[in-house]
TORKOL-996194 format. One record per atom (N, C-alpha, C, O): atom name; x, y, z; residue in one letter; residue number from 1. Coordinates in pm, whole numbers, plus 50000, padded with zeros to 5 digits. Layout:
N
PT/CA/X/Y/Z/a/NUM
...
//
This chain:
192
PT/N/70903/81665/73663/m/1
PT/CA/70974/81502/73647/m/1
PT/C/70810/81453/73552/m/1
PT/O/70818/81379/73454/m/1
PT/N/70703/81496/73589/l/2
PT/CA/70561/81456/73532/l/2
PT/C/70544/81487/73453/l/2
PT/O/70459/81417/73397/l/2
PT/N/70585/81589/73381/r/3
PT/CA/70633/81663/73284/r/3
PT/C/70665/81557/73201/r/3
PT/O/70567/81516/73139/r/3
PT/N/70773/81498/73180/t/4
PT/CA/70922/81482/73077/t/4
PT/C/70847/81323/73118/t/4
PT/O/70866/81223/73047/t/4
PT/N/70763/81321/73243/v/5
PT/CA/70693/81133/73194/v/5
PT/C/70630/81165/73093/v/5
PT/O/70662/81121/72983/v/5
PT/N/70498/81273/73115/n/6
PT/CA/70421/81292/72984/n/6
PT/C/70483/81343/72819/n/6
PT/O/70458/81335/72699/n/6
PT/N/70525/81367/72862/r/7
PT/CA/70657/81408/72660/r/7
PT/C/70704/81295/72631/r/7
PT/O/70735/81314/72514/r/7
PT/N/70728/81207/72651/v/8
PT/CA/70821/81099/72672/v/8
PT/C/70696/80952/72636/v/8
PT/O/70704/80879/72537/v/8
PT/N/70601/80943/72733/l/9
PT/CA/70500/80885/72670/l/9
PT/C/70399/80894/72578/l/9
PT/O/70344/80810/72508/l/9
PT/N/70384/81018/72592/l/10
PT/CA/70329/81095/72480/l/10
PT/C/70395/81079/72259/l/10
PT/O/70351/81046/72149/l/10
PT/N/70515/81129/72323/g/11
PT/CA/70566/81048/72192/g/11
PT/C/70635/80923/72137/g/11
PT/O/70700/80896/72036/g/11
PT/N/70589/80851/72261/l/12
PT/CA/70654/80711/72237/l/12
PT/C/70534/80660/72168/l/12
PT/O/70556/80595/72065/l/12
PT/N/70413/80677/72203/a/13
PT/CA/70234/80655/72172/a/13
PT/C/70251/80679/72064/a/13
PT/O/70254/80581/71988/a/13
PT/N/70274/80853/71988/g/14
PT/CA/70258/80908/71861/g/14
PT/C/70349/80833/71765/g/14
PT/O/70315/80778/71661/g/14
PT/N/70482/80841/71822/l/15
PT/CA/70595/80696/71742/l/15
PT/C/70575/80587/71699/l/15
PT/O/70629/80537/71600/l/15
PT/N/70477/80528/71783/v/16
PT/CA/70368/80379/71712/v/16
PT/C/70321/80419/71675/v/16
PT/O/70401/80446/71586/v/16
PT/N/70188/80496/71631/m/17
PT/CA/70101/80538/71579/m/17
PT/C/70155/80581/71468/m/17
PT/O/70066/80569/71384/m/17
PT/N/70227/80614/71430/v/18
PT/CA/70320/80685/71348/v/18
PT/C/70296/80643/71225/v/18
PT/O/70235/80666/71121/v/18
PT/N/70422/80522/71318/c/19
PT/CA/70502/80398/71184/c/19
PT/C/70344/80289/71200/c/19
PT/O/70305/80228/71100/c/19
PT/N/70286/80281/71299/g/20
PT/CA/70195/80160/71259/g/20
PT/C/70125/80187/71178/g/20
PT/O/70133/80118/71077/g/20
PT/N/69997/80327/71181/g/21
PT/CA/69920/80352/71032/g/21
PT/C/70062/80377/70890/g/21
PT/O/70039/80361/70770/g/21
PT/N/70169/80409/70936/g/22
PT/CA/70252/80445/70822/g/22
PT/C/70240/80272/70729/g/22
PT/O/70199/80265/70613/g/22
PT/N/70279/80168/70799/a/23
PT/CA/70298/80072/70739/a/23
PT/C/70159/79993/70690/a/23
PT/O/70153/79905/70603/a/23
PT/N/70064/80040/70757/v/24
PT/CA/69906/79982/70694/v/24
PT/C/69846/80015/70627/v/24
PT/O/69750/79954/70579/v/24
PT/N/69920/80229/70579/l/25
PT/CA/69919/80292/70494/l/25
PT/C/69973/80237/70356/l/25
PT/O/69918/80255/70248/l/25
PT/N/70105/80160/70379/a/26
PT/CA/70201/80161/70233/a/26
PT/C/70155/80070/70227/a/26
PT/O/70129/80056/70107/a/26
PT/N/70113/79966/70293/a/27
PT/CA/70053/79781/70281/a/27
PT/C/69926/79812/70159/a/27
PT/O/69939/79787/70039/a/27
PT/N/69814/79867/70218/g/28
PT/CA/69685/79952/70168/g/28
PT/C/69750/79931/70051/g/28
PT/O/69775/79825/69993/g/28
PT/N/69791/80126/69999/a/29
PT/CA/69806/80160/69906/a/29
PT/C/69876/80098/69774/a/29
PT/O/69891/80158/69668/a/29
PT/N/69925/79940/69807/g/30
PT/CA/69995/79888/69705/g/30
PT/C/70145/79925/69642/g/30
PT/O/70211/79895/69542/g/30
PT/N/70158/79999/69748/l/31
PT/CA/70324/80085/69727/l/31
PT/C/70360/79885/69781/l/31
PT/O/70303/79790/69836/l/31
PT/N/70516/79927/69708/a/32
PT/CA/70606/79839/69707/a/32
PT/C/70730/79871/69864/a/32
PT/O/70789/79970/69908/a/32
PT/N/70716/79691/69911/v/33
PT/CA/70742/79720/70062/v/33
PT/C/70813/79596/70071/v/33
PT/O/70776/79495/70010/v/33
PT/N/70902/79599/70135/p/34
PT/CA/71027/79463/70175/p/34
PT/C/70957/79324/70197/p/34
PT/O/70838/79321/70227/p/34
PT/N/71011/79238/70185/s/35
PT/CA/71011/79131/70196/s/35
PT/C/70940/79102/70303/s/35
PT/O/70821/79076/70317/s/35
PT/N/71070/79112/70409/w/36
PT/CA/71001/79104/70571/w/36
PT/C/70898/79176/70625/w/36
PT/O/70883/79148/70744/w/36
PT/N/70801/79280/70574/w/37
PT/CA/70671/79381/70575/w/37
PT/C/70577/79302/70629/w/37
PT/O/70558/79206/70554/w/37
PT/N/70514/79299/70719/p/38
PT/CA/70412/79242/70811/p/38
PT/C/70296/79244/70690/p/38
PT/O/70200/79174/70724/p/38
PT/N/70284/79285/70600/w/39
PT/CA/70089/79357/70490/w/39
PT/C/70152/79343/70370/w/39
PT/O/70266/79389/70354/w/39
PT/N/70105/79297/70301/h/40
PT/CA/70150/79293/70146/h/40
PT/C/70042/79372/70078/h/40
PT/O/70047/79369/69955/h/40
PT/N/69978/79417/70113/g/41
PT/CA/69856/79423/69997/g/41
PT/C/69715/79463/70054/g/41
PT/O/69690/79438/70172/g/41
PT/N/69650/79507/69997/g/42
PT/CA/69518/79574/70012/g/42
PT/C/69458/79531/70136/g/42
PT/O/69442/79573/70250/g/42
PT/N/69418/79372/70027/d/43
PT/CA/69314/79261/70134/d/43
PT/C/69397/79205/70250/d/43
PT/O/69327/79158/70341/d/43
PT/N/69550/79198/70271/d/44
PT/CA/69619/79155/70378/d/44
PT/C/69538/79175/70530/d/44
PT/O/69473/79270/70572/d/44
PT/N/69557/79093/70568/v/45
PT/CA/69513/79089/70737/v/45
PT/C/69611/79115/70825/v/45
PT/O/69718/79054/70817/v/45
PT/N/69591/79195/70908/l/46
PT/CA/69694/79192/71031/l/46
PT/C/69728/79058/71095/l/46
PT/O/69845/79022/71095/l/46
PT/N/69655/79000/71137/l/47
PT/CA/69738/78875/71173/l/47
PT/C/69605/78717/71106/l/47
PT/O/69485/78693/71093/l/47
PT/N/69686/78679/71093/s/48
PT/CA/69618/78582/71004/s/48
PT/C/69585/78488/71079/s/48
PT/O/69633/78499/71191/s/48
PT/N/69496/78362/71058/a/49
PT/CA/69408/78261/71143/a/49
PT/C/69544/78202/71183/a/49
PT/O/69575/78247/71293/a/49
PT/N/69651/78104/71127/a/50
PT/CA/69757/78112/71133/a/50
PT/C/69791/78163/71255/a/50
PT/O/69777/78090/71354/a/50
PT/N/69845/78306/71272/d/51
PT/CA/69945/78356/71342/d/51
PT/C/69852/78396/71448/d/51
PT/O/69911/78459/71536/d/51
PT/N/69689/78375/71475/r/52
PT/CA/69607/78342/71578/r/52
PT/C/69592/78242/71682/r/52
PT/O/69576/78251/71803/r/52
PT/N/69604/78106/71574/d/53
PT/CA/69631/78006/71676/d/53
PT/C/69764/77982/71661/d/53
PT/O/69753/77861/71645/d/53
PT/N/69892/78004/71653/r/54
PT/CA/70031/77940/71620/r/54
PT/C/70038/77927/71799/r/54
PT/O/70015/77814/71841/r/54
PT/N/70061/78011/71880/w/55
PT/CA/70083/78011/72002/w/55
PT/C/69972/77947/72118/w/55
PT/O/70001/77951/72238/w/55
PT/N/69882/77906/72085/r/56
PT/CA/69737/77867/72141/r/56
PT/C/69807/77758/72192/r/56
PT/O/69779/77763/72311/r/56
PT/N/69886/77656/72175/g/57
PT/CA/69918/77541/72255/g/57
PT/C/70000/77530/72332/g/57
PT/O/70007/77435/72410/g/57
PT/N/70109/77660/72323/e/58
PT/CA/70220/77668/72417/e/58
PT/C/70172/77692/72527/e/58
PT/O/70101/77792/72532/e/58
PT/N/70195/77601/72673/d/59
PT/CA/70185/77652/72879/d/59
PT/C/70257/77797/72847/d/59
PT/O/70177/77888/72831/d/59
PT/N/70377/77826/72838/w/60
PT/CA/70428/77961/72847/w/60
PT/C/70276/78085/72777/w/60
PT/O/70229/78172/72850/w/60
PT/N/70242/78069/72676/w/61
PT/CA/70156/78130/72607/w/61
PT/C/70051/78254/72685/w/61
PT/O/70059/78374/72659/w/61
PT/N/69998/78221/72741/w/62
PT/CA/69881/78270/72855/w/62
PT/C/69983/78324/72960/w/62
PT/O/70007/78444/72974/w/62
PT/N/70047/78213/73042/p/63
PT/CA/70107/78369/73181/p/63
PT/C/70128/78504/73068/p/63
PT/O/70067/78611/73061/p/63
PT/N/70203/78466/73014/v/64
PT/CA/70278/78616/72906/v/64
PT/C/70155/78679/72907/v/64
PT/O/70098/78718/73009/v/64
PT/N/70122/78688/72820/v/65
PT/CA/69979/78737/72764/v/65
PT/C/69905/78811/72889/v/65
PT/O/69887/78933/72885/v/65
PT/N/69871/78750/72974/i/66
PT/CA/69800/78816/73098/i/66
PT/C/69880/78868/73195/i/66
PT/O/69827/78945/73276/i/66
PT/N/70080/78826/73214/a/67
PT/CA/70142/78916/73248/a/67
PT/C/70196/79074/73237/a/67
PT/O/70218/79157/73325/a/67
PT/N/70213/79082/73055/v/68
PT/CA/70196/79155/72970/v/68
PT/C/70113/79274/72977/v/68
PT/O/70153/79390/72966/v/68
PT/N/69968/79226/73000/l/69
PT/CA/69823/79292/72976/l/69
PT/C/69800/79366/73129/l/69
PT/O/69752/79480/73132/l/69
PT/N/69834/79300/73249/a/70
PT/CA/69886/79323/73368/a/70
PT/C/69992/79497/73402/a/70
PT/O/69987/79607/73458/a/70
PT/N/70070/79411/73321/a/71
PT/CA/70198/79521/73308/a/71
PT/C/70065/79660/73299/a/71
PT/O/69991/79711/73382/a/71
PT/N/70088/79680/73150/v/72
PT/CA/69981/79793/73104/v/72
PT/C/69908/79857/73214/v/72
PT/O/69933/79959/73277/v/72
PT/N/69789/79751/73222/v/73
PT/CA/69720/79833/73292/v/73
PT/C/69798/79857/73402/v/73
PT/O/69902/79824/73343/v/73
PT/N/69826/79878/73480/v/74
PT/CA/69902/79938/73620/v/74
PT/C/70043/80024/73560/v/74
PT/O/70113/80066/73652/v/74
PT/N/70089/80053/73437/l/75
PT/CA/70156/80136/73397/l/75
PT/C/70036/80275/73415/l/75
PT/O/70026/80385/73469/l/75
PT/N/69953/80172/73318/a/76
PT/CA/69849/80311/73320/a/76
PT/C/69766/80361/73450/a/76
PT/O/69747/80468/73507/a/76
PT/N/69747/80292/73459/l/77
PT/CA/69735/80363/73626/l/77
PT/C/69769/80427/73711/l/77
PT/O/69690/80486/73786/l/77
PT/N/69930/80432/73722/w/78
PT/CA/69996/80518/73791/w/78
PT/C/70040/80632/73702/w/78
PT/O/70124/80704/73755/w/78
PT/N/70006/80663/73587/w/79
PT/CA/69984/80758/73504/w/79
PT/C/69872/80799/73555/w/79
PT/O/69872/80898/73628/w/79
PT/N/69784/80746/73533/l/80
PT/CA/69699/80843/73582/l/80
PT/C/69633/80887/73695/l/80
PT/O/69535/80961/73696/l/80
PT/N/69700/80829/73805/l/81
PT/CA/69716/80866/73941/l/81
PT/C/69817/81004/73931/l/81
PT/O/69791/81102/74000/l/81
PT/N/69932/81002/73842/a/82
PT/CA/70032/81100/73868/a/82
PT/C/69954/81166/73860/a/82
PT/O/69900/81209/73962/a/82
PT/N/69906/81208/73713/q/83
PT/CA/69786/81321/73626/q/83
PT/C/69684/81354/73750/q/83
PT/O/69661/81474/73763/q/83
PT/N/69619/81266/73844/l/84
PT/CA/69526/81329/73945/l/84
PT/C/69611/81377/74049/l/84
PT/O/69542/81437/74131/l/84
PT/N/69744/81377/74083/r/85
PT/CA/69842/81423/74237/r/85
PT/C/69847/81603/74190/r/85
PT/O/69897/81673/74101/r/85
PT/N/69745/81625/74337/r/86
PT/CA/69830/81774/74326/r/86
PT/C/69994/81837/74338/r/86
PT/O/70080/81821/74425/r/86
PT/N/69993/81910/74220/a/87
PT/CA/70160/81990/74253/a/87
PT/C/70174/82054/74298/a/87
PT/O/70077/82120/74334/a/87
PT/N/70294/82087/74334/r/88
PT/CA/70352/82159/74430/r/88
PT/C/70275/82327/74370/r/88
PT/O/70201/82351/74275/r/88
PT/N/70343/82426/74491/l/89
PT/CA/70254/82518/74482/l/89
PT/C/70315/82643/74412/l/89
PT/O/70391/82705/74486/l/89
PT/N/70298/82700/74278/a/90
PT/CA/70390/82778/74227/a/90
PT/C/70411/82898/74320/a/90
PT/O/70520/82946/74353/a/90
PT/N/70302/82933/74353/e/91
PT/CA/70309/83073/74444/e/91
PT/C/70227/83103/74555/e/91
PT/O/70129/83027/74555/e/91
PT/N/70227/83192/74661/v/92
PT/CA/70147/83223/74801/v/92
PT/C/70038/83380/74820/v/92
PT/O/70003/83464/74902/v/92
PT/N/70034/83368/74778/l/93
PT/CA/69888/83496/74801/l/93
PT/C/69966/83630/74946/l/93
PT/O/69919/83621/75059/l/93
PT/N/70036/83697/74929/v/94
PT/CA/70142/83723/75080/v/94
PT/C/69976/83880/75057/v/94
PT/O/69951/83946/74956/v/94
PT/N/69892/83884/75219/d/95
PT/CA/69875/84055/75244/d/95
PT/C/70019/84169/75267/d/95
PT/O/70107/84137/75347/d/95
PT/N/70026/84249/75220/s/96
PT/CA/70082/84345/75204/s/96
PT/C/69984/84465/75270/s/96
PT/O/70014/84581/75241/s/96
PT/N/69921/84453/75318/g/97
PT/CA/69829/84614/75422/g/97
PT/C/69762/84671/75338/g/97
PT/O/69650/84699/75379/g/97
PT/N/69795/84715/75189/d/98
PT/CA/69753/84797/75157/d/98
PT/C/69658/84763/75061/d/98
PT/O/69636/84850/74976/d/98
PT/N/69602/84669/75054/g/99
PT/CA/69443/84631/75014/g/99
PT/C/69493/84548/74908/g/99
PT/O/69396/84480/74875/g/99
PT/N/69620/84506/74815/e/100
PT/CA/69703/84496/74669/e/100
PT/C/69721/84375/74713/e/100
PT/O/69620/84309/74690/e/100
PT/N/69800/84318/74763/g/101
PT/CA/69923/84223/74834/g/101
PT/C/69966/84148/74720/g/101
PT/O/69939/84166/74601/g/101
PT/N/70045/84053/74781/a/102
PT/CA/70169/84074/74699/a/102
PT/C/70133/83899/74650/a/102
PT/O/70030/83843/74689/a/102
PT/N/70259/83814/74541/r/103
PT/CA/70250/83639/74547/r/103
PT/C/70465/83708/74616/r/103
PT/O/70556/83791/74628/r/103
PT/N/70388/83542/74637/l/104
PT/CA/70570/83528/74667/l/104
PT/C/70584/83386/74633/l/104
PT/O/70495/83302/74644/l/104
PT/N/70687/83369/74597/r/105
PT/CA/70708/83203/74515/r/105
PT/C/70659/83100/74585/r/105
PT/O/70626/83106/74704/r/105
PT/N/70652/82992/74505/g/106
PT/CA/70653/82863/74588/g/106
PT/C/70811/82844/74642/g/106
PT/O/70884/82872/74736/g/106
PT/N/70810/82775/74515/r/107
PT/CA/70952/82739/74592/r/107
PT/C/71092/82818/74668/r/107
PT/O/71191/82756/74704/r/107
PT/N/71067/83043/74688/a/108
PT/CA/71109/83046/74763/a/108
PT/C/71086/83029/74951/a/108
PT/O/71174/83038/75037/a/108
PT/N/71006/83015/74961/l/109
PT/CA/70844/82960/75085/l/109
PT/C/70962/82894/75124/l/109
PT/O/71058/82932/75190/l/109
PT/N/70923/82749/75048/e/110
PT/CA/71040/82614/75035/e/110
PT/C/71111/82625/75106/e/110
PT/O/71113/82591/75224/e/110
PT/N/71204/82692/75024/a/111
PT/CA/71344/82708/75032/a/111
PT/C/71382/82791/75197/a/111
PT/O/71486/82743/75239/a/111
PT/N/71329/82892/75287/a/112
PT/CA/71356/82945/75373/a/112
PT/C/71291/82855/75458/a/112
PT/O/71361/82845/75559/a/112
PT/N/71177/82775/75469/l/113
PT/CA/71094/82681/75567/l/113
PT/C/71217/82552/75612/l/113
PT/O/71235/82511/75726/l/113
PT/N/71293/82506/75484/a/114
PT/CA/71341/82364/75490/a/114
PT/C/71473/82452/75525/a/114
PT/O/71548/82382/75593/a/114
PT/N/71519/82560/75505/a/115
PT/CA/71650/82529/75543/a/115
PT/C/71705/82694/75685/a/115
PT/O/71800/82768/75708/a/115
PT/N/71527/82659/75753/e/116
PT/CA/71544/82648/75841/e/116
PT/C/71532/82553/75952/e/116
PT/O/71591/82545/76060/e/116
PT/N/71423/82472/75887/a/117
PT/CA/71360/82361/75962/a/117
PT/C/71578/82237/75973/a/117
PT/O/71631/82160/76053/a/117
PT/N/71604/82284/75872/g/118
PT/CA/71792/82168/75873/g/118
PT/C/71868/82246/75996/g/118
PT/O/71962/82191/76053/g/118
PT/N/71832/82358/76029/t/119
PT/CA/71905/82401/76144/t/119
PT/C/71860/82404/76270/t/119
PT/O/71892/82493/76349/t/119
PT/N/71782/82304/76300/l/120
PT/CA/71726/82233/76410/l/120
PT/C/71826/82184/76497/l/120
PT/O/71926/82174/76426/l/120
PT/N/71846/82160/76576/d/121
PT/CA/71913/82027/76653/d/121
PT/C/71882/81894/76626/d/121
PT/O/71770/81845/76620/d/121
PT/N/71963/81854/76616/g/122
PT/CA/71904/81668/76552/g/122
PT/C/71841/81656/76414/g/122
PT/O/71822/81540/76376/g/122
PT/N/71800/81768/76320/v/123
PT/CA/71780/81757/76208/v/123
PT/C/71891/81740/76107/v/123
PT/O/71958/81840/76082/v/123
PT/N/71921/81625/76042/a/124
PT/CA/72000/81601/75926/a/124
PT/C/71978/81717/75828/a/124
PT/O/72039/81820/75798/a/124
PT/N/71845/81647/75784/r/125
PT/CA/71829/81750/75646/r/125
PT/C/71694/81784/75620/r/125
PT/O/71625/81682/75620/r/125
PT/N/71610/81916/75593/a/126
PT/CA/71473/81879/75599/a/126
PT/C/71439/81928/75392/a/126
PT/O/71505/81980/75302/a/126
PT/N/71305/81873/75409/r/127
PT/CA/71229/81877/75244/r/127
PT/C/71121/81984/75296/r/127
PT/O/71086/82013/75411/r/127
PT/N/71080/82033/75168/v/128
PT/CA/70938/82118/75228/v/128
PT/C/70898/82071/75057/v/128
PT/O/70981/82027/74978/v/128
PT/N/70779/82088/75033/a/129
PT/CA/70698/82125/75031/a/129
PT/C/70562/82154/74951/a/129
PT/O/70510/82056/74897/a/129
PT/N/70505/82266/74939/l/130
PT/CA/70416/82365/74937/l/130
PT/C/70247/82246/74864/l/130
PT/O/70261/82203/74750/l/130
PT/N/70171/82225/74906/t/131
PT/CA/69992/82248/74818/t/131
PT/C/69927/82249/74880/t/131
PT/O/69951/82232/74999/t/131
PT/N/69816/82267/74835/g/132
PT/CA/69676/82319/74821/g/132
PT/C/69654/82466/74755/g/132
PT/O/69699/82471/74641/g/132
PT/N/69613/82550/74788/r/133
PT/CA/69550/82661/74752/r/133
PT/C/69680/82759/74746/r/133
PT/O/69791/82750/74799/r/133
PT/N/69610/82875/74642/r/134
PT/CA/69752/83021/74633/r/134
PT/C/69685/83112/74835/r/134
PT/O/69741/83212/74880/r/134
PT/N/69604/83063/74887/g/135
PT/CA/69541/83130/74986/g/135
PT/C/69597/83084/75058/g/135
PT/O/69692/83135/75116/g/135
PT/N/69546/82949/75077/a/136
PT/CA/69565/82809/75142/a/136
PT/C/69658/82748/75114/a/136
PT/O/69626/82646/75053/a/136
PT/N/69778/82758/75130/p/137
PT/CA/69896/82644/75115/p/137
PT/C/69903/82587/75233/p/137
PT/O/69873/82646/75337/p/137
PT/N/69946/82455/75223/r/138
PT/CA/69989/82344/75340/r/138
PT/C/70148/82284/75283/r/138
PT/O/70217/82280/75180/r/138
PT/N/70151/82250/75402/a/139
PT/CA/70319/82148/75404/a/139
PT/C/70348/82050/75407/a/139
PT/O/70286/81966/75472/a/139
PT/N/70446/82024/75343/r/140
PT/CA/70462/81893/75358/r/140
PT/C/70591/81829/75378/r/140
PT/O/70649/81757/75296/r/140
PT/N/70638/81868/75514/i/141
PT/CA/70817/81835/75512/i/141
PT/C/70864/81726/75571/i/141
PT/O/70803/81665/75659/i/141
PT/N/70968/81696/75529/g/142
PT/CA/71016/81537/75557/g/142
PT/C/71131/81582/75587/g/142
PT/O/71195/81658/75514/g/142
PT/N/71183/81525/75738/l/143
PT/CA/71266/81552/75877/l/143
PT/C/71422/81438/75841/l/143
PT/O/71386/81323/75866/l/143
PT/N/71566/81439/75796/l/144
PT/CA/71579/81320/75826/l/144
PT/C/71646/81367/75972/l/144
PT/O/71681/81473/76024/l/144
PT/N/71641/81224/76006/m/145
PT/CA/71668/81303/76208/m/145
PT/C/71810/81210/76263/m/145
PT/O/71817/81089/76238/m/145
PT/N/71917/81279/76336/e/146
PT/CA/72032/81273/76362/e/146
PT/C/71938/81151/76473/e/146
PT/O/71826/81166/76522/e/146
PT/N/72064/80998/76489/p/147
PT/CA/72080/80927/76645/p/147
PT/C/72070/81005/76703/p/147
PT/O/71970/80973/76767/p/147
PT/N/72093/81084/76733/h/148
PT/CA/72110/81182/76928/h/148
PT/C/72020/81214/76925/h/148
PT/O/71969/81213/77037/h/148
PT/N/71913/81273/76801/a/149
PT/CA/71778/81330/76797/a/149
PT/C/71675/81313/76841/a/149
PT/O/71621/81208/76808/a/149
PT/N/71587/81419/76949/a/150
PT/CA/71439/81362/77050/a/150
PT/C/71357/81434/76967/a/150
PT/O/71362/81557/76957/a/150
PT/N/71253/81333/76885/p/151
PT/CA/71178/81413/76755/p/151
PT/C/71094/81451/76799/p/151
PT/O/71048/81545/76733/p/151
PT/N/71010/81414/76930/d/152
PT/CA/70945/81496/77007/d/152
PT/C/70975/81651/76981/d/152
PT/O/70908/81738/76925/d/152
PT/N/71090/81653/77039/e/153
PT/CA/71194/81829/77080/e/153
PT/C/71163/81909/76949/e/153
PT/O/71110/82019/76928/e/153
PT/N/71231/81784/76849/a/154
PT/CA/71249/81844/76688/a/154
PT/C/71101/81973/76606/a/154
PT/O/71099/82080/76546/a/154
PT/N/70998/81865/76659/l/155
PT/CA/70881/81850/76638/l/155
PT/C/70776/82004/76705/l/155
PT/O/70682/82072/76664/l/155
PT/N/70858/82000/76816/g/156
PT/CA/70806/82122/76828/g/156
PT/C/70864/82255/76783/g/156
PT/O/70800/82331/76710/g/156
PT/N/71002/82286/76832/r/157
PT/CA/71080/82331/76773/r/157
PT/C/71025/82384/76622/r/157
PT/O/71000/82496/76580/r/157
PT/N/71019/82290/76579/l/158
PT/CA/70990/82264/76410/l/158
PT/C/70824/82389/76376/l/158
PT/O/70814/82483/76298/l/158
PT/N/70718/82330/76477/t/159
PT/CA/70588/82422/76496/t/159
PT/C/70633/82549/76556/t/159
PT/O/70641/82653/76489/t/159
PT/N/70665/82542/76692/d/160
PT/CA/70732/82696/76767/d/160
PT/C/70799/82793/76635/d/160
PT/O/70748/82893/76583/d/160
PT/N/70905/82738/76609/e/161
PT/CA/70994/82876/76545/e/161
PT/C/70959/82856/76372/e/161
PT/O/70892/82938/76310/e/161
PT/N/71017/82739/76312/a/162
PT/CA/71006/82748/76132/a/162
PT/C/70918/82801/76073/a/162
PT/O/70918/82903/76004/a/162
PT/N/70794/82693/76115/l/163
PT/CA/70669/82731/76099/l/163
PT/C/70614/82839/76062/l/163
PT/O/70576/82889/75956/l/163
PT/N/70618/82880/76246/a/164
PT/CA/70589/83007/76285/a/164
PT/C/70610/83073/76198/a/164
PT/O/70518/83127/76136/a/164
PT/N/70709/83086/76174/h/165
PT/CA/70825/83226/76113/h/165
PT/C/70750/83264/75956/h/165
PT/O/70696/83364/75908/h/165
PT/N/70774/83154/75920/a/166
PT/CA/70711/83120/75794/a/166
PT/C/70559/83143/75750/a/166
PT/O/70536/83196/75641/a/166
PT/N/70480/83114/75815/r/167
PT/CA/70344/83179/75815/r/167
PT/C/70325/83308/75883/r/167
PT/O/70218/83358/75848/r/167
PT/N/70392/83382/75971/d/168
PT/CA/70453/83523/75940/d/168
PT/C/70496/83591/75889/d/168
PT/O/70483/83712/75907/d/168
PT/N/70570/83531/75798/a/169
PT/CA/70642/83619/75712/a/169
PT/C/70552/83571/75526/a/169
PT/O/70586/83603/75412/a/169
PT/N/70469/83513/75561/a/170
PT/CA/70419/83513/75424/a/170
PT/C/70250/83559/75477/a/170
PT/O/70146/83520/75425/a/170
PT/N/70262/83630/75568/g/171
PT/CA/70072/83660/75650/g/171
PT/C/69989/83555/75638/g/171
PT/O/69892/83583/75568/g/171
PT/N/69989/83454/75676/l/172
PT/CA/69907/83345/75658/l/172
PT/C/69836/83341/75808/l/172
PT/O/69911/83376/75899/l/172
PT/N/69731/83312/75837/a/173
PT/CA/69663/83291/75941/a/173
PT/C/69674/83180/75982/a/173
PT/O/69637/83150/76096/a/173
PT/N/69737/83079/75885/e/174
PT/CA/69709/82902/75953/e/174
PT/C/69853/82868/75812/e/174
PT/O/69880/82912/75700/e/174
PT/N/69896/82789/75886/l/175
PT/CA/70031/82691/75805/l/175
PT/C/69994/82568/75822/l/175
PT/O/70090/82502/75861/l/175
PT/N/69891/82500/75811/p/176
PT/CA/69908/82359/75853/p/176
PT/C/70013/82242/75761/p/176
PT/O/70021/82238/75638/p/176
PT/N/70094/82145/75869/a/177
PT/CA/70214/82116/75765/a/177
PT/C/70134/81936/75797/a/177
PT/O/70031/81912/75861/a/177
PT/N/70215/81850/75735/e/178
PT/CA/70195/81718/75760/e/178
PT/C/70381/81670/75735/e/178
PT/O/70458/81666/75639/e/178
PT/N/70386/81638/75897/v/179
PT/CA/70522/81677/75875/v/179
PT/C/70581/81454/75944/v/179
PT/O/70525/81386/76031/v/179
PT/N/70722/81410/75842/r/180
PT/CA/70737/81286/75843/r/180
PT/C/70900/81274/75885/r/180
PT/O/70999/81316/75825/r/180
PT/N/70890/81203/76009/l/181
PT/CA/71069/81202/76064/l/181
PT/C/71079/81035/75962/l/181
PT/O/71000/80949/75923/l/181
PT/N/71257/81068/75952/r/182
PT/CA/71286/80973/75943/r/182
PT/C/71341/80916/76017/r/182
PT/O/71263/80882/76106/r/182
PT/N/71494/80862/76042/a/183
PT/CA/71648/80843/76093/a/183
PT/C/71725/80838/76017/a/183
PT/O/71686/80789/75911/a/183
PT/N/71846/80875/76022/v/184
PT/CA/72005/80873/75904/v/184
PT/C/72008/80736/75938/v/184
PT/O/71947/80696/76037/v/184
PT/N/72094/80638/75842/g/185
PT/CA/72111/80495/75863/g/185
PT/C/72260/80523/75914/g/185
PT/O/72333/80599/75850/g/185
PT/N/72303/80460/76027/h/186
PT/CA/72395/80454/76115/h/186
PT/C/72463/80330/76090/h/186
PT/O/72408/80241/76024/h/186
PT/N/72583/80317/76138/r/187
PT/CA/72674/80189/76162/r/187
PT/C/72589/80202/76374/r/187
PT/O/72564/80311/76425/r/187
PT/N/72567/80067/76446/a/188
PT/CA/72570/80012/76505/a/188
PT/C/72693/80052/76619/a/188
PT/O/72810/80063/76583/a/188
PT/N/72659/80066/76726/e/189
PT/CA/72735/80192/76857/e/189
PT/C/72751/80041/76920/e/189
PT/O/72665/79961/76957/e/189
PT/N/72959/80029/76917/r/190
PT/CA/73010/79920/77039/r/190
PT/C/72970/79946/77181/r/190
PT/O/72961/80057/77233/r/190
PT/N/72953/79853/77225/v/191
PT/CA/72902/79832/77410/v/191
PT/C/73029/79778/77415/v/191
PT/O/73087/79707/77333/v/191
PT/N/73079/79842/77568/s/192
PT/CA/73158/79691/77566/s/192
PT/C/73159/79693/77743/s/192
PT/O/73209/79599/77805/s/192
//
């Protein structure tokens, strides 16, 4: 997802720069440009004094300018934070006992852990994401709990069974996990 957003944003920024630069170059080089073209010659400016002063007297002008600039800043900050966010772990190093070691795909371990966590009593669905380093992974687990589930029991079984199996299978000394529990939306039961 992040890679797609990056490519789209960079593509749009590049397109705007190429089109803007081409328009300025065409006008500056004295090429024949259409009548609606914003620049007409090498001495033309991007914004004339009349264009700059035209909207100053309108009450809506400055709030719109400030809102657009604030939206641009918020989107730029969101994009920057998305770049700094740690991505999912691609692989986990497994000690195979022969001194060589092996690599386990992170997605495979996530799928196995999510499948086992999803079979626990009271768990409707489980999602797992591995983060951290290859030698010291961390698990982020989201459990969607059924209405009848006991969260403390589900959390205990998750720790004692699913996380322990994943830790042992990958040969890890520890597998720290952050677990988030959410309840399934359901209709209220009728009491008579």
